[in-house]
TORFI-253476 format. One record per residue (C-alpha): residue number from 1; residue in one letter; x, y, z. Coordinates in nm, 4 decimals. Layout:
// residues N
<site><num>NUM</num><residuo>A</residuo><x>X</x><y>Y</y><z>Z</z></site>
...
//
This chain:
// residues 211
<site><num>1</num><residuo>M</residuo><x>1.0948</x><y>-6.2081</y><z>-0.8079</z></site>
<site><num>2</num><residuo>Q</residuo><x>0.9322</x><y>-5.8937</y><z>-0.9465</z></site>
<site><num>3</num><residuo>M</residuo><x>0.6131</x><y>-5.9648</y><z>-0.7522</z></site>
<site><num>4</num><residuo>K</residuo><x>0.8191</x><y>-6.0038</y><z>-0.4362</z></site>
<site><num>5</num><residuo>K</residuo><x>0.9934</x><y>-5.6695</y><z>-0.4961</z></site>
<site><num>6</num><residuo>L</residuo><x>0.6581</x><y>-5.5043</y><z>-0.5615</z></site>
<site><num>7</num><residuo>G</residuo><x>0.5208</x><y>-5.6459</y><z>-0.2380</z></site>
<site><num>8</num><residuo>V</residuo><x>0.8193</x><y>-5.5150</y><z>-0.0410</z></site>
<site><num>9</num><residuo>L</residuo><x>0.7841</x><y>-5.1737</y><z>-0.2071</z></site>
<site><num>10</num><residuo>L</residuo><x>0.4153</x><y>-5.1527</y><z>-0.1208</z></site>
<site><num>11</num><residuo>L</residuo><x>0.4902</x><y>-5.2580</y><z>0.2362</z></site>
<site><num>12</num><residuo>L</residuo><x>0.7565</x><y>-4.9886</y><z>0.2707</z></site>
<site><num>13</num><residuo>T</residuo><x>0.5264</x><y>-4.7272</y><z>0.1189</z></site>
<site><num>14</num><residuo>G</residuo><x>0.2526</x><y>-4.8178</y><z>0.3656</z></site>
<site><num>15</num><residuo>F</residuo><x>0.4957</x><y>-4.8009</y><z>0.6564</z></site>
<site><num>16</num><residuo>I</residuo><x>0.6197</x><y>-4.4568</y><z>0.5489</z></site>
<site><num>17</num><residuo>M</residuo><x>0.2635</x><y>-4.3262</y><z>0.5165</z></site>
<site><num>18</num><residuo>I</residuo><x>0.1699</x><y>-4.4555</y><z>0.8625</z></site>
<site><num>19</num><residuo>A</residuo><x>0.4860</x><y>-4.3062</y><z>1.0129</z></site>
<site><num>20</num><residuo>W</residuo><x>0.4238</x><y>-3.9701</y><z>0.8448</z></site>
<site><num>21</num><residuo>N</residuo><x>0.0616</x><y>-3.9562</y><z>0.9584</z></site>
<site><num>22</num><residuo>G</residuo><x>0.1722</x><y>-4.0448</y><z>1.3093</z></site>
<site><num>23</num><residuo>Y</residuo><x>0.4288</x><y>-3.7653</y><z>1.3054</z></site>
<site><num>24</num><residuo>S</residuo><x>0.1709</x><y>-3.5149</y><z>1.1769</z></site>
<site><num>25</num><residuo>F</residuo><x>-0.0705</x><y>-3.6167</y><z>1.4546</z></site>
<site><num>26</num><residuo>W</residuo><x>0.2043</x><y>-3.5795</y><z>1.7161</z></site>
<site><num>27</num><residuo>Q</residuo><x>0.3045</x><y>-3.2399</y><z>1.5758</z></site>
<site><num>28</num><residuo>Q</residuo><x>-0.0521</x><y>-3.1060</y><z>1.6013</z></site>
<site><num>29</num><residuo>T</residuo><x>-0.1036</x><y>-3.2322</y><z>1.9546</z></site>
<site><num>30</num><residuo>Q</residuo><x>0.2131</x><y>-3.0509</y><z>2.0665</z></site>
<site><num>31</num><residuo>A</residuo><x>0.0207</x><y>-2.7245</y><z>2.0227</z></site>
<site><num>32</num><residuo>V</residuo><x>-0.2070</x><y>-2.8286</y><z>2.3103</z></site>
<site><num>33</num><residuo>A</residuo><x>-0.1018</x><y>-2.7811</y><z>2.6706</z></site>
<site><num>34</num><residuo>T</residuo><x>-0.2924</x><y>-2.9508</y><z>2.9514</z></site>
<site><num>35</num><residuo>Y</residuo><x>-0.3352</x><y>-2.7851</y><z>3.2882</z></site>
<site><num>36</num><residuo>S</residuo><x>-0.5623</x><y>-2.8141</y><z>3.5918</z></site>
<site><num>37</num><residuo>T</residuo><x>-0.8129</x><y>-2.5416</y><z>3.6791</z></site>
<site><num>38</num><residuo>E</residuo><x>-0.6107</x><y>-2.4740</y><z>3.9947</z></site>
<site><num>39</num><residuo>K</residuo><x>-0.3270</x><y>-2.3549</y><z>3.7723</z></site>
<site><num>40</num><residuo>V</residuo><x>-0.5390</x><y>-2.1271</y><z>3.5540</z></site>
<site><num>41</num><residuo>P</residuo><x>-0.3770</x><y>-1.7795</y><z>3.5362</z></site>
<site><num>42</num><residuo>E</residuo><x>-0.5208</x><y>-1.5107</y><z>3.7644</z></site>
<site><num>43</num><residuo>P</residuo><x>-0.7622</x><y>-1.3499</y><z>3.5116</z></site>
<site><num>44</num><residuo>Y</residuo><x>-0.9344</x><y>-1.6875</y><z>3.4615</z></site>
<site><num>45</num><residuo>K</residuo><x>-0.9812</x><y>-1.8113</y><z>3.8172</z></site>
<site><num>46</num><residuo>D</residuo><x>-1.3539</x><y>-1.7247</y><z>3.8394</z></site>
<site><num>47</num><residuo>W</residuo><x>-1.4447</x><y>-1.8532</y><z>3.4952</z></site>
<site><num>48</num><residuo>D</residuo><x>-1.7002</x><y>-2.1044</y><z>3.6297</z></site>
<site><num>49</num><residuo>R</residuo><x>-1.8844</x><y>-1.8596</y><z>3.8564</z></site>
<site><num>50</num><residuo>T</residuo><x>-2.0498</x><y>-1.6607</y><z>3.5784</z></site>
<site><num>51</num><residuo>A</residuo><x>-2.3889</x><y>-1.8147</y><z>3.5023</z></site>
<site><num>52</num><residuo>Y</residuo><x>-2.5114</x><y>-1.7947</y><z>3.1446</z></site>
<site><num>53</num><residuo>Q</residuo><x>-2.7464</x><y>-1.5047</y><z>3.0808</z></site>
<site><num>54</num><residuo>Q</residuo><x>-2.9232</x><y>-1.4269</y><z>2.7575</z></site>
<site><num>55</num><residuo>E</residuo><x>-2.8421</x><y>-1.0582</y><z>2.7969</z></site>
<site><num>56</num><residuo>L</residuo><x>-2.5217</x><y>-1.0440</y><z>2.9978</z></site>
<site><num>57</num><residuo>P</residuo><x>-2.4484</x><y>-0.6906</y><z>3.1226</z></site>
<site><num>58</num><residuo>I</residuo><x>-2.1070</x><y>-0.5757</y><z>3.0016</z></site>
<site><num>59</num><residuo>A</residuo><x>-1.9231</x><y>-0.2897</y><z>3.1665</z></site>
<site><num>60</num><residuo>E</residuo><x>-1.8557</x><y>-0.0175</y><z>2.9113</z></site>
<site><num>61</num><residuo>K</residuo><x>-1.4932</x><y>0.0072</y><z>3.0198</z></site>
<site><num>62</num><residuo>D</residuo><x>-1.4403</x><y>-0.3600</y><z>2.9352</z></site>
<site><num>63</num><residuo>V</residuo><x>-1.5014</x><y>-0.3175</y><z>2.5651</z></site>
<site><num>64</num><residuo>T</residuo><x>-1.4220</x><y>0.0489</y><z>2.5069</z></site>
<site><num>65</num><residuo>D</residuo><x>-1.0726</x><y>-0.0253</y><z>2.3820</z></site>
<site><num>66</num><residuo>T</residuo><x>-1.2060</x><y>-0.2510</y><z>2.1055</z></site>
<site><num>67</num><residuo>K</residuo><x>-1.4453</x><y>0.0180</y><z>1.9806</z></site>
<site><num>68</num><residuo>K</residuo><x>-1.2409</x><y>0.3403</y><z>1.9916</z></site>
<site><num>69</num><residuo>A</residuo><x>-1.0741</x><y>0.3040</y><z>1.6544</z></site>
<site><num>70</num><residuo>P</residuo><x>-0.9792</x><y>0.0260</y><z>1.4146</z></site>
<site><num>71</num><residuo>A</residuo><x>-0.6579</x><y>-0.1447</y><z>1.5178</z></site>
<site><num>72</num><residuo>P</residuo><x>-0.3695</x><y>-0.1502</y><z>1.2695</z></site>
<site><num>73</num><residuo>V</residuo><x>-0.3891</x><y>-0.4253</y><z>1.0115</z></site>
<site><num>74</num><residuo>P</residuo><x>-0.1727</x><y>-0.7094</y><z>1.1470</z></site>
<site><num>75</num><residuo>E</residuo><x>0.1411</x><y>-0.7853</y><z>0.9504</z></site>
<site><num>76</num><residuo>Y</residuo><x>0.1804</x><y>-1.1563</y><z>1.0117</z></site>
<site><num>77</num><residuo>N</residuo><x>0.3199</x><y>-1.4232</y><z>0.7893</z></site>
<site><num>78</num><residuo>T</residuo><x>0.1190</x><y>-1.7403</y><z>0.7427</z></site>
<site><num>79</num><residuo>G</residuo><x>0.2040</x><y>-1.9800</y><z>1.0226</z></site>
<site><num>80</num><residuo>D</residuo><x>0.3229</x><y>-1.7150</y><z>1.2696</z></site>
<site><num>81</num><residuo>K</residuo><x>0.2173</x><y>-1.7742</y><z>1.6293</z></site>
<site><num>82</num><residuo>V</residuo><x>-0.0218</x><y>-1.4937</y><z>1.7258</z></site>
<site><num>83</num><residuo>G</residuo><x>-0.1625</x><y>-1.5945</y><z>2.0646</z></site>
<site><num>84</num><residuo>T</residuo><x>-0.3254</x><y>-1.8640</y><z>2.2750</z></site>
<site><num>85</num><residuo>L</residuo><x>-0.6774</x><y>-1.9965</y><z>2.3286</z></site>
<site><num>86</num><residuo>N</residuo><x>-0.7634</x><y>-2.1148</y><z>2.6813</z></site>
<site><num>87</num><residuo>I</residuo><x>-1.0654</x><y>-2.3335</y><z>2.7611</z></site>
<site><num>88</num><residuo>P</residuo><x>-1.0667</x><y>-2.4056</y><z>3.1371</z></site>
<site><num>89</num><residuo>L</residuo><x>-1.3712</x><y>-2.6367</y><z>3.1214</z></site>
<site><num>90</num><residuo>I</residuo><x>-1.1709</x><y>-2.9000</y><z>2.9354</z></site>
<site><num>91</num><residuo>G</residuo><x>-0.8353</x><y>-2.7977</y><z>3.0837</z></site>
<site><num>92</num><residuo>Q</residuo><x>-0.6774</x><y>-2.7115</y><z>2.7511</z></site>
<site><num>93</num><residuo>Q</residuo><x>-0.4559</x><y>-2.4316</y><z>2.6243</z></site>
<site><num>94</num><residuo>Y</residuo><x>-0.3977</x><y>-2.4054</y><z>2.2499</z></site>
<site><num>95</num><residuo>E</residuo><x>-0.1338</x><y>-2.2186</y><z>2.0554</z></site>
<site><num>96</num><residuo>V</residuo><x>-0.2941</x><y>-2.0055</y><z>1.7829</z></site>
<site><num>97</num><residuo>Y</residuo><x>-0.1288</x><y>-1.9454</y><z>1.4449</z></site>
<site><num>98</num><residuo>W</residuo><x>-0.1991</x><y>-1.7024</y><z>1.1625</z></site>
<site><num>99</num><residuo>G</residuo><x>-0.3992</x><y>-1.8512</y><z>0.8751</z></site>
<site><num>100</num><residuo>T</residuo><x>-0.5987</x><y>-2.1686</y><z>0.8242</z></site>
<site><num>101</num><residuo>G</residuo><x>-0.4135</x><y>-2.3450</y><z>0.5449</z></site>
<site><num>102</num><residuo>I</residuo><x>-0.3189</x><y>-2.7122</y><z>0.5574</z></site>
<site><num>103</num><residuo>D</residuo><x>0.0317</x><y>-2.6496</y><z>0.6896</z></site>
<site><num>104</num><residuo>T</residuo><x>-0.0873</x><y>-2.3995</y><z>0.9515</z></site>
<site><num>105</num><residuo>L</residuo><x>-0.3533</x><y>-2.6338</y><z>1.0912</z></site>
<site><num>106</num><residuo>K</residuo><x>-0.0863</x><y>-2.9013</y><z>1.1257</z></site>
<site><num>107</num><residuo>Q</residuo><x>0.0764</x><y>-2.6691</y><z>1.3802</z></site>
<site><num>108</num><residuo>G</residuo><x>-0.2375</x><y>-2.6216</y><z>1.5893</z></site>
<site><num>109</num><residuo>V</residuo><x>-0.5301</x><y>-2.3791</y><z>1.5916</z></site>
<site><num>110</num><residuo>G</residuo><x>-0.5512</x><y>-2.1341</y><z>1.3015</z></site>
<site><num>111</num><residuo>M</residuo><x>-0.6885</x><y>-1.7779</y><z>1.3043</z></site>
<site><num>112</num><residuo>Y</residuo><x>-0.8805</x><y>-1.6832</y><z>0.9905</z></site>
<site><num>113</num><residuo>D</residuo><x>-0.7317</x><y>-1.4072</y><z>0.7770</z></site>
<site><num>114</num><residuo>S</residuo><x>-1.0148</x><y>-1.2807</y><z>0.5571</z></site>
<site><num>115</num><residuo>E</residuo><x>-1.2161</x><y>-0.9734</y><z>0.4619</z></site>
<site><num>116</num><residuo>W</residuo><x>-1.4885</x><y>-1.0772</y><z>0.7110</z></site>
<site><num>117</num><residuo>T</residuo><x>-1.2707</x><y>-1.1538</y><z>1.0121</z></site>
<site><num>118</num><residuo>V</residuo><x>-1.0478</x><y>-0.9570</y><z>1.2481</z></site>
<site><num>119</num><residuo>T</residuo><x>-0.7976</x><y>-1.0035</y><z>1.5283</z></site>
<site><num>120</num><residuo>P</residuo><x>-0.9219</x><y>-0.9836</y><z>1.8913</z></site>
<site><num>121</num><residuo>D</residuo><x>-0.8096</x><y>-0.6218</y><z>1.9339</z></site>
<site><num>122</num><residuo>Q</residuo><x>-1.0601</x><y>-0.5102</y><z>1.6707</z></site>
<site><num>123</num><residuo>S</residuo><x>-1.4366</x><y>-0.4900</y><z>1.7131</z></site>
<site><num>124</num><residuo>G</residuo><x>-1.5579</x><y>-0.7665</y><z>1.4869</z></site>
<site><num>125</num><residuo>H</residuo><x>-1.5519</x><y>-1.1382</y><z>1.4172</z></site>
<site><num>126</num><residuo>V</residuo><x>-1.2577</x><y>-1.3514</y><z>1.5326</z></site>
<site><num>127</num><residuo>V</residuo><x>-1.2690</x><y>-1.7028</y><z>1.3843</z></site>
<site><num>128</num><residuo>L</residuo><x>-1.0476</x><y>-1.9921</y><z>1.4938</z></site>
<site><num>129</num><residuo>A</residuo><x>-1.0317</x><y>-2.3337</y><z>1.3259</z></site>
<site><num>130</num><residuo>G</residuo><x>-0.8766</x><y>-2.6649</y><z>1.4276</z></site>
<site><num>131</num><residuo>H</residuo><x>-0.8854</x><y>-3.0340</y><z>1.3415</z></site>
<site><num>132</num><residuo>R</residuo><x>-1.1475</x><y>-3.2455</y><z>1.5224</z></site>
<site><num>133</num><residuo>D</residuo><x>-0.9129</x><y>-3.5391</y><z>1.5775</z></site>
<site><num>134</num><residuo>T</residuo><x>-0.6278</x><y>-3.3406</y><z>1.7339</z></site>
<site><num>135</num><residuo>V</residuo><x>-0.6607</x><y>-2.9953</y><z>1.8919</z></site>
<site><num>136</num><residuo>F</residuo><x>-1.0420</x><y>-2.9658</y><z>1.8932</z></site>
<site><num>137</num><residuo>R</residuo><x>-1.1342</x><y>-3.3254</y><z>1.9734</z></site>
<site><num>138</num><residuo>Q</residuo><x>-1.2981</x><y>-3.2213</y><z>2.3058</z></site>
<site><num>139</num><residuo>L</residuo><x>-1.4965</x><y>-2.9285</y><z>2.1675</z></site>
<site><num>140</num><residuo>G</residuo><x>-1.8196</x><y>-3.1269</y><z>2.2008</z></site>
<site><num>141</num><residuo>K</residuo><x>-1.7993</x><y>-3.0970</y><z>2.5811</z></site>
<site><num>142</num><residuo>L</residuo><x>-1.8625</x><y>-2.7223</y><z>2.5748</z></site>
<site><num>143</num><residuo>Q</residuo><x>-2.2033</x><y>-2.5732</y><z>2.6578</z></site>
<site><num>144</num><residuo>E</residuo><x>-2.3711</x><y>-2.2348</y><z>2.6314</z></site>
<site><num>145</num><residuo>G</residuo><x>-2.2439</x><y>-2.0141</y><z>2.9117</z></site>
<site><num>146</num><residuo>D</residuo><x>-1.8916</x><y>-2.1577</y><z>2.9203</z></site>
<site><num>147</num><residuo>H</residuo><x>-1.6016</x><y>-1.9176</y><z>2.8824</z></site>
<site><num>148</num><residuo>L</residuo><x>-1.3255</x><y>-1.9015</y><z>2.6237</z></site>
<site><num>149</num><residuo>Y</residuo><x>-1.0150</x><y>-1.6881</y><z>2.6764</z></site>
<site><num>150</num><residuo>V</residuo><x>-0.7895</x><y>-1.5542</y><z>2.4039</z></site>
<site><num>151</num><residuo>D</residuo><x>-0.4500</x><y>-1.4062</y><z>2.4893</z></site>
<site><num>152</num><residuo>Y</residuo><x>-0.3454</x><y>-1.1656</y><z>2.2148</z></site>
<site><num>153</num><residuo>E</residuo><x>-0.0902</x><y>-0.8830</y><z>2.2162</z></site>
<site><num>154</num><residuo>D</residuo><x>-0.0489</x><y>-0.8711</y><z>2.5959</z></site>
<site><num>155</num><residuo>K</residuo><x>-0.4239</x><y>-0.8594</y><z>2.6574</z></site>
<site><num>156</num><residuo>T</residuo><x>-0.6786</x><y>-1.1221</y><z>2.7637</z></site>
<site><num>157</num><residuo>Y</residuo><x>-1.0186</x><y>-1.1374</y><z>2.5907</z></site>
<site><num>158</num><residuo>D</residuo><x>-1.2963</x><y>-1.3186</y><z>2.7784</z></site>
<site><num>159</num><residuo>Y</residuo><x>-1.5764</x><y>-1.4574</y><z>2.5605</z></site>
<site><num>160</num><residuo>Q</residuo><x>-1.8916</x><y>-1.6353</y><z>2.6809</z></site>
<site><num>161</num><residuo>I</residuo><x>-2.0504</x><y>-1.8998</y><z>2.4595</z></site>
<site><num>162</num><residuo>R</residuo><x>-2.3920</x><y>-1.7970</y><z>2.3276</z></site>
<site><num>163</num><residuo>K</residuo><x>-2.4677</x><y>-2.0635</y><z>2.0687</z></site>
<site><num>164</num><residuo>I</residuo><x>-2.3501</x><y>-2.4076</y><z>1.9538</z></site>
<site><num>165</num><residuo>W</residuo><x>-2.4736</x><y>-2.5753</y><z>1.6373</z></site>
<site><num>166</num><residuo>I</residuo><x>-2.3895</x><y>-2.8121</y><z>1.3522</z></site>
<site><num>167</num><residuo>T</residuo><x>-2.4071</x><y>-2.7046</y><z>0.9910</z></site>
<site><num>168</num><residuo>D</residuo><x>-2.3127</x><y>-2.8194</y><z>0.6418</z></site>
<site><num>169</num><residuo>E</residuo><x>-1.9531</x><y>-2.7740</y><z>0.5288</z></site>
<site><num>170</num><residuo>D</residuo><x>-2.0732</x><y>-2.5426</y><z>0.2495</z></site>
<site><num>171</num><residuo>D</residuo><x>-2.2612</x><y>-2.3063</y><z>0.4834</z></site>
<site><num>172</num><residuo>R</residuo><x>-2.1475</x><y>-1.9529</y><z>0.3973</z></site>
<site><num>173</num><residuo>T</residuo><x>-2.3377</x><y>-1.7839</y><z>0.6810</z></site>
<site><num>174</num><residuo>V</residuo><x>-2.0840</x><y>-1.8708</y><z>0.9520</z></site>
<site><num>175</num><residuo>I</residuo><x>-1.7782</x><y>-1.6687</y><z>0.8525</z></site>
<site><num>176</num><residuo>V</residuo><x>-1.9353</x><y>-1.3255</y><z>0.8087</z></site>
<site><num>177</num><residuo>N</residuo><x>-1.8972</x><y>-0.9714</y><z>0.9419</z></site>
<site><num>178</num><residuo>K</residuo><x>-2.0155</x><y>-0.9133</y><z>1.3002</z></site>
<site><num>179</num><residuo>D</residuo><x>-2.1178</x><y>-0.5848</y><z>1.4618</z></site>
<site><num>180</num><residuo>K</residuo><x>-2.0403</x><y>-0.7142</y><z>1.8119</z></site>
<site><num>181</num><residuo>P</residuo><x>-1.7000</x><y>-0.8505</y><z>1.9168</z></site>
<site><num>182</num><residuo>T</residuo><x>-1.7521</x><y>-1.2226</y><z>1.8533</z></site>
<site><num>183</num><residuo>L</residuo><x>-1.5397</x><y>-1.5366</y><z>1.8709</z></site>
<site><num>184</num><residuo>T</residuo><x>-1.6254</x><y>-1.8444</y><z>1.6641</z></site>
<site><num>185</num><residuo>L</residuo><x>-1.4586</x><y>-2.1852</y><z>1.6863</z></site>
<site><num>186</num><residuo>I</residuo><x>-1.4935</x><y>-2.4191</y><z>1.3874</z></site>
<site><num>187</num><residuo>T</residuo><x>-1.4072</x><y>-2.7854</y><z>1.3449</z></site>
<site><num>188</num><residuo>C</residuo><x>-1.5270</x><y>-3.0799</y><z>1.1375</z></site>
<site><num>189</num><residuo>H</residuo><x>-1.8144</x><y>-3.3041</y><z>1.2490</z></site>
<site><num>190</num><residuo>P</residuo><x>-1.8985</x><y>-3.5821</y><z>1.3366</z></site>
<site><num>191</num><residuo>F</residuo><x>-1.5989</x><y>-3.6047</y><z>1.5675</z></site>
<site><num>192</num><residuo>D</residuo><x>-1.5605</x><y>-3.9812</y><z>1.5172</z></site>
<site><num>193</num><residuo>F</residuo><x>-1.6192</x><y>-3.9769</y><z>1.1408</z></site>
<site><num>194</num><residuo>I</residuo><x>-1.3656</x><y>-4.1724</y><z>0.9351</z></site>
<site><num>195</num><residuo>G</residuo><x>-1.2533</x><y>-3.9738</y><z>0.6338</z></site>
<site><num>196</num><residuo>S</residuo><x>-1.3510</x><y>-3.6229</y><z>0.5298</z></site>
<site><num>197</num><residuo>A</residuo><x>-1.6344</x><y>-3.5182</y><z>0.7632</z></site>
<site><num>198</num><residuo>P</residuo><x>-1.9383</x><y>-3.3649</y><z>0.5871</z></site>
<site><num>199</num><residuo>D</residuo><x>-2.0426</x><y>-3.1148</y><z>0.8554</z></site>
<site><num>200</num><residuo>R</residuo><x>-1.8996</x><y>-2.8375</y><z>1.0695</z></site>
<site><num>201</num><residuo>Y</residuo><x>-1.9299</x><y>-2.7953</y><z>1.4479</z></site>
<site><num>202</num><residuo>I</residuo><x>-1.9686</x><y>-2.4298</y><z>1.5423</z></site>
<site><num>203</num><residuo>V</residuo><x>-1.9140</x><y>-2.2687</y><z>1.8826</z></site>
<site><num>204</num><residuo>Q</residuo><x>-1.9951</x><y>-1.8973</y><z>1.8931</z></site>
<site><num>205</num><residuo>A</residuo><x>-1.9245</x><y>-1.6619</y><z>2.1834</z></site>
<site><num>206</num><residuo>E</residuo><x>-1.9510</x><y>-1.2893</y><z>2.2578</z></site>
<site><num>207</num><residuo>L</residuo><x>-1.6928</x><y>-1.0711</y><z>2.4295</z></site>
<site><num>208</num><residuo>V</residuo><x>-1.7750</x><y>-0.9977</y><z>2.7943</z></site>
<site><num>209</num><residuo>S</residuo><x>-1.4503</x><y>-0.8340</y><z>2.9038</z></site>
<site><num>210</num><residuo>A</residuo><x>-1.1022</x><y>-0.7411</y><z>2.7886</z></site>
<site><num>211</num><residuo>E</residuo><x>-0.8148</x><y>-0.6575</y><z>3.0194</z></site>
//
């Protein structure tokens, strides 16, 4: 009888764990909106007409606002929604939340809050992280030259991808200070790895306009 009760208990425990993991997966995917390129907001409509250039000319007026003076330090609470990330190439729009803790990344994409990173309205390094099996599962489709758009505080920041690479999870050279306005996306790799993935997939882009 005791063995039977133990078996039922284990079965129930397994069911609860599966249900909870399923709910967590569903919760994270709710932070992703799908849209067609025909419905991309006005500032994004020509995203695919800008060919990748090693030295892309940037109009001074486009980045002046980010260089005039340091923006006020943001006063967000962990988990607050702070903006959106739009990637037209894969037809995805992601909600972005403050922080990169476990609970925050369950909500969607997290924006790093650290001494080396900034918000988009400051001239520096903006770093966004997301899980490879939910919000960032299509990140591997991106290529150098593609555009990433961040909506933050009533302004749209257009970044063009300059470099994509894979590195070790312990690499401390990724999240660092940047002199140029830079956006970095980070997720685990390999994308189809079962368990805790050993590497990190890095997409790095530079600001080309802000309006």
